[in-house]
N, C-alpha and C positions, 0 to 999 in steps of 0.2 A: 145428227143429232139439232142442231141449231134450228135448221129449217123445220122442224116439227115444232122445237118451240116456239116460232114464230107463230105459228098455225092456233096454238092453244088458246083460250080463254081462260080469265083469271079463276072463273070457277072450275075449271079444272083441276085446278092446283094445290084445293081441298080448305080453301079457308071459309071461316064461317060468313052469313050472311049479314050480319054488321059492320065486317068489315070491305066484302063485296060492295055494300051501298058506300061506301065508304068513298072506295077505288071511284065507281058511280059515278058521284060527287066530285071527285077528283078529275074527271074527266077523263081517265084511262077505258081503253076498248081493249086492247092485250098485251098481254104483258111482253117486255122488252126481256133478250135470251140471257141477260145475268139474273134477273127476276124469275122468267120459266126456269131454270137451271138450280140457282139457286132456293126458292121458297118451299119445295117441297123434303129438301132435306133438312133445313129450318126447322120447319114443323114438326120433325121428326126428334126434333131436340140433338142433333148432330152438330158437330161443330165444324167449321168451315173454312176454307179459304179461297176467297172468291177475285181472281184477277179481271179487270176489264178498266179500259179507260176513263176519265170523266167522262158523265152527262148519257151515261147510259141506263141510268135508273137505281143505280146501288143504293140510297137512303130508301128505297119502296121495299130492293131488297129483301133486307134485313128488319125494316121496321114492319114491314106490312104480315110477317108473319110473326114477329115478337109481339104487337100486338094481339094478334090473335089466337095465344099462345096466355095472356096474361091474368090473374086470376084478379086485377085489381081490389089486392087483400091491402094493408096496412106495407110501407117500405117503399122502398125503391127493387122494384123489379128488371128496369134495362139501362144499363150503362153505354154511353156510346163515348168513345177519346176521339178526338178530330186534333189537328194541328193546330189552326188557329180560330179566335173566335170570330171571324166573320162563320166562317164556315160552321162553325158551333151555333151559332144564329141561326143561317140556313136550315143547318138539320133540326134542330127543336121545333122551328115553324112548321117544316113539313114534316114530321112525326103528329107533335098536335093538329095538325090540317085533315092527316090521316084519323087520329083517335077522340077525336074531341065531343063525338055523336056518343061513345062509351066510356064516357066520362073521365077521359085518361089527362092526368096533368103531368106538363113537362118543367122542368125547371133548366136553364143553363149557367155555366159555371166556368168564368172565364176572369181572368184577372183586369185591373184596373178600374175596378166596382168593387163594392162594399160587400166584404164578408158576412154582415150579420143580413143582409138583405138576402144572398144567395144562401145562406143555411134556415133563414125563416123558410124560406120556400118549400124546400125540401122537406124541414120538419113537419109544414101543414099539409102532407100528404103526395109530394109527388110521387110519380110511376115510373117516369124517366128523368133521366139524369143525363146531360151531353155537357162534356165540360173538355178543357184545354189542359194539356197534360202537366203543365207546373202550377197551376192553380187547385187545380186535383190532388197532387203531391202535396202539396203545403198544407192541405186539409185534411189529408187523412196522415201525415207526419204529427200534427200536431193533435188527433185524435177528435175532429171537430164535430165529427157526428156520430149522433148516437147509435143509431145502429146502419150499418150499412153492408148489407150482401146482395147483391145483385144478379137474379139469376141469371140473365145475358148479358156477357161483355163484348165489344164491339169495337175493334180496332177501324178507324175509318180513315184512307187516302196514309197507311203507314209509311209507304216510301216518302210521302211529306215530312213527315214525322220524323225521319230519318235522316231525312235531307237539310233539317233545319235543328237537328243536333239532339233532341229528346229521348234518344232510344234508351239512354240510362234511364231518365226519367220512369219510361213505360216497365220495363225493366224491374221497379223499384216498386211501382204505384200495382203491380200483380203481387207481392208478396203480403198488401192487405188486403187482397180481394180471398173470398172465398175459393179452394179448392173445388167444392163442386158446385160449378159451374158452366155454362154452355158459353162457348167463345166462339167469336167471327172475328176474320183479317181478312179486310179487305185495300186489294193496292193495286195500282197502275203496270208497277213494274216489280221485278222480283228479285232483287238484290241479293246478295249474299248474305248481310246482315238481317234481313227481311225474313230469309226462308231459317234460317236459325231461331229468330225470334218466333216464329209460328211452329218449331220445333219444341221449343220452351214451354211454351204454355197453351198449346191446344194439347188436346188426347183422340188422336186415332184421326184427325180431319179431312173431309171430302174434299178435293181439289175442283174446284170449277174454274174454265177459263173459256173467256171468248173472245180472244187475240187470236188464236191461230198463229202465233209465231210471231205476231205482230202486236205491236203496246199501242200504235196509232190509230184512229177514226177513221175507217175508210171512206165516212162523211168528209172527209177534209182532205182538200187539194192540196197537196204539197211543191210547193216550187223555190228553187233558187236562182238568182240574179248576181251575176260577177261583174267586182267592179273595182276602179282602183280605191283604196284608200280615204283619198281625197272627197270622193264622190258619194259619200254614205245618206249624209242629209240630202243632196238633191236628187239622191233615187227616193228616199224615203219620200220625200215632197212629191216628185212626178209619179210615183207608185200609187200613193194616195189618192193623187189626181187623175188616174186612170182608173183604179179599182172602185171609186166612191163608196168606202165601204159604211157601213148604217153604225158601227159600233165598233171601236178596234183596241187593241193594247199593241202596244211598240215595248218591248223587252232591251232591255240596257243592261252594259255588267257593270257600272257605279252609279251610287247616287247623284255625283256630279253631271255625271252624262246626262243623268234622268233629266236633271234640273234645264240644262242645257238647251237638249232637245227639245223639252215641252216648249220653251221659250220659240225655237225655231219655229215650229209647229205652229204656236199663237201667232205670230208675225205673217203667219204665211195663210191665215185666216181659218186655222183649224180652230175650233173649242177644246184647248187639249190641257191636262192637268198630269202632276208629276206624283210619283208613291213609291217612298223609298222608307226605308228604318231608322233615319235623322227625323223624323217628322213625330210630331205630338199625336197622340191618340187621338185628340177630340179631332185634329187637324185632317188624320189620314179617313176616319171615320166619316168624316164629311165629303171626301174626295170620294170615297168607293158608294158613300149615298149619291152624290150629285151623278155620277158616273151611273148607277144603276135607273136612275130614274128618268136618264136622257138628257141631262144638261151640261155634263161633258161627252163630247163624241169622241174623244182618242184620249186615252191610258197609258202615260210611259211609266213604267213598273222597272224594279230589279227584280229577279228571281223570290228572292225570300220576300219581298213586301208583297208580291201578288200570290202565294201559296194559298190556297183553302180558297179565294176567289171566286166565286163562281154566281157570273152574272151571267141572265141568258138574254139572247138576241147580238152576241161579240160574232161579227158576219168575217172579221177577219184578226189574224195576228201577227205581227213583225216581227222578224230578229233583227235588231241593229247591228247585232255580232252575233255569227253562229255561236250557240252555247258552248262551254267546255267540257258537258256528257251529254251521251244521249240521254240519260233519265231526267235532265233539265231540260232538255228539246221535248220529252214525249209530254211533261208536264204543263210545258209553252204552248205547245200548239191544243193541247186539251181544253182550254179556254174556249175554242170556238167550234162549231160542229153538236154541240148536245143535243141529247135528245131528240133525232133525228131530224136535225136541221141541218143545213150543207151549209160547210165555213171553207176557210182560207187562210193557209197557213204562208210565209214568203218571206225567204230567209235572203239577206244580202250577204257577201262573203267575197275576200278577195283571194286569187293563182294561191296565196301560201297559205289559203285554208282551206285549202282542197284535203289534206288529211284527216281533217274534223267530221267535215262531211263525209268522206268514205266511212270512217268509224262509226255515225249515226246510220247509216243506211245500213251498214255490218249486223251491230248490235240491237238496231232497233226490227230490222227486217221489214222495211218500207218505201216504198218508190219517190223519191223526191227528184221532180222535172226541173230541166235548165229552161230559163225563158230568158228573155230579153227586155230591158227596162225600154218602153215607148219613145219611139222621139216624138220632138216636138210635132211635128208633120203629122206623125200617128196620133198625136194627142188631139191635135185642131181640128183633125178631119172626126175623129169618135167625138170631139164637142157640138160638131154640125146637128148629130142626132140630138143630143140632151137641149141644146139650144130651141129645136124644132118639140120636142115636147116641152120646155118651159114654155112656149109662146103658145103653142096649144089648149095648154092646162091652166094659162091663165085669166083671172078671173076679169070681167069689165066692170071697174068702178065707173059708179054715177058721171063723177067729173070729165069721164075720158071726150065724148063730142063738144065738148066747149073748149077742153085745151086741141082738141085736132081741126076744130074752127082756127083758131087762132094762129096755130101752126101753117094752114092753108091758107092765110095772110101773108107768110113770109117765103115758103118753098113749094112744090110740087109735092103729090102726095109719094110719089115713086122715091123721091128725096127722102121724104119724112118715114117708108117704110126703111131703105135701107139704115136709115139715122137710128131707130129705132134696133133693127135688128144688129147693129153695130155697136148699141148699150149695151144688147144682154151678152152680146159675143167679146166684149170691153170685162165684165164680170165674171166669164169663163177663161180669161187669157192664161195660157197656158208661164210656166213661171220657170227659169233655168235655162242650160244648156241645150244647142238642138239636141246633143244624144249625148245616154248617159251610157257609163256601163262596157266594158270591151267587146268589141265587135266580134263574131261567130269563128271570122278566117284567123283575127290575133288569137283568137280564145284556142281555137285546138292549135295552134303552134306552139302558142305555151306550155299548154299540157304536153304535148308531144316532147318537147326540150325536158319539161320536169320530168319526163318518165324515161327519160333516157339517160338524165344524171343521175336517178335514183338507181336505175338499175348499174350503171356505172359505179355508184358510190358503194354498193352490194358487193361489187366483185371487190374493189380496193380494201373493201374493210375484211374481207377474207385473208386480204395478204398480208395486213399490219403483224406485227409480233411487239411484246414486250412493250416500254415504259410511253412511246409514242401514240400507240393507241388510246390509252390511258388518258394522257395527259390530254389530248384531242376529242375524244369525248366528255370530260371532264369539262374542259372548257365551252363547247359547246352547250353541255347541260345546265353548264349556269347561265348562258344568255338565256336560255329557254327561259328561265324559273326569275330570273327579272323581269322579262317581259309578260309571264305570267301575272306576277303580281300587280305591275304597273294596270 
């Protein structure tokens, strides 16, 4: 079914000519799988649950049929709820792009900005409202909308809203919305609370999934590198030097780790900046804007801070630590490989973290391949090609002949060439120790020992009786909880 969907055109989906013109202006040629699957159902007025990873064209999948069915009379016809203000702004901009030729007015509602201005824009005749849960619920509870009865309601990135603690707000929001409505829910993963929510707010929904049992993007190459705990900084720098990412996100677990690693990367020559919850909103917006504009090459962020940030052109995602749960892994790596582009997701882990990797593989149903950090020698060999390209591509300045004549007075031409090449090599010097990470032979030995120990402990646990087993288990559990909090 997916294969057939990919050979369809937008004309095949039953959209009006005015919407088809907007699609053509946007540069779309054929619908993505989620668009081809979802649009016909939405056009028919059906409720829908769509499961697809980020970057697959979900916004167009719901906004194009929504715009197609609008009457453009007074009142809000489409409400889209998103987890973050950044995503709300992006979705609003995209809907405006598709609908401006037919006169659609969109308004974005989120916290941190004036209530009055946002409400005024809605009252002036908005057809579409894109909102974050907190601000929307506050407005609804205070009865600040004069008349608010959207015909279609969309929950975008529902699992991200769950992770950010918005589930109670979402449930309450729907108590203020008309019962006669079309409801769409889009999510990359489908944990039980999201399934329960869908059962409550949707009526006989159609289920559309393009994940085929996987919730990660086939365009993302996924690799993991096994290192010692003390090697994380050196490994990140070596891998960045080797991969040469155009634009990348490095995920950390804590705010303090974000600040420290951003400083480490900056001191290593990368234009990096941190993003976390302790930053002021204005500062956060400035960092995101700089990242989008290419003024920052590396964004170092916590999971929560990066939720809903969908920036095109991210070539690499680095997991400084493996995430605690499979859903976080899916969302992290979904920042790359968007809209048909290729991406790479790199995860650092120690042998003790193999159980987390195994759980992610099983839950996500994806292939994450083992790789080894390049040695200093490997990277120097790789850099030779980089230097050759830099020299071949180098523009020759008008002052060059005069400087060459001055050099010839001091040294011969061959020495001049060697020195100039060495100058370029020096700028591409390789940092860090010769070898980083656990070698293949040692890693195989460690994993074999861990497997034997695990099998042995399983047998012993079967022989335990009474209080000794409980005390032992409780003690181990206490240590694990402390480590997790740290």
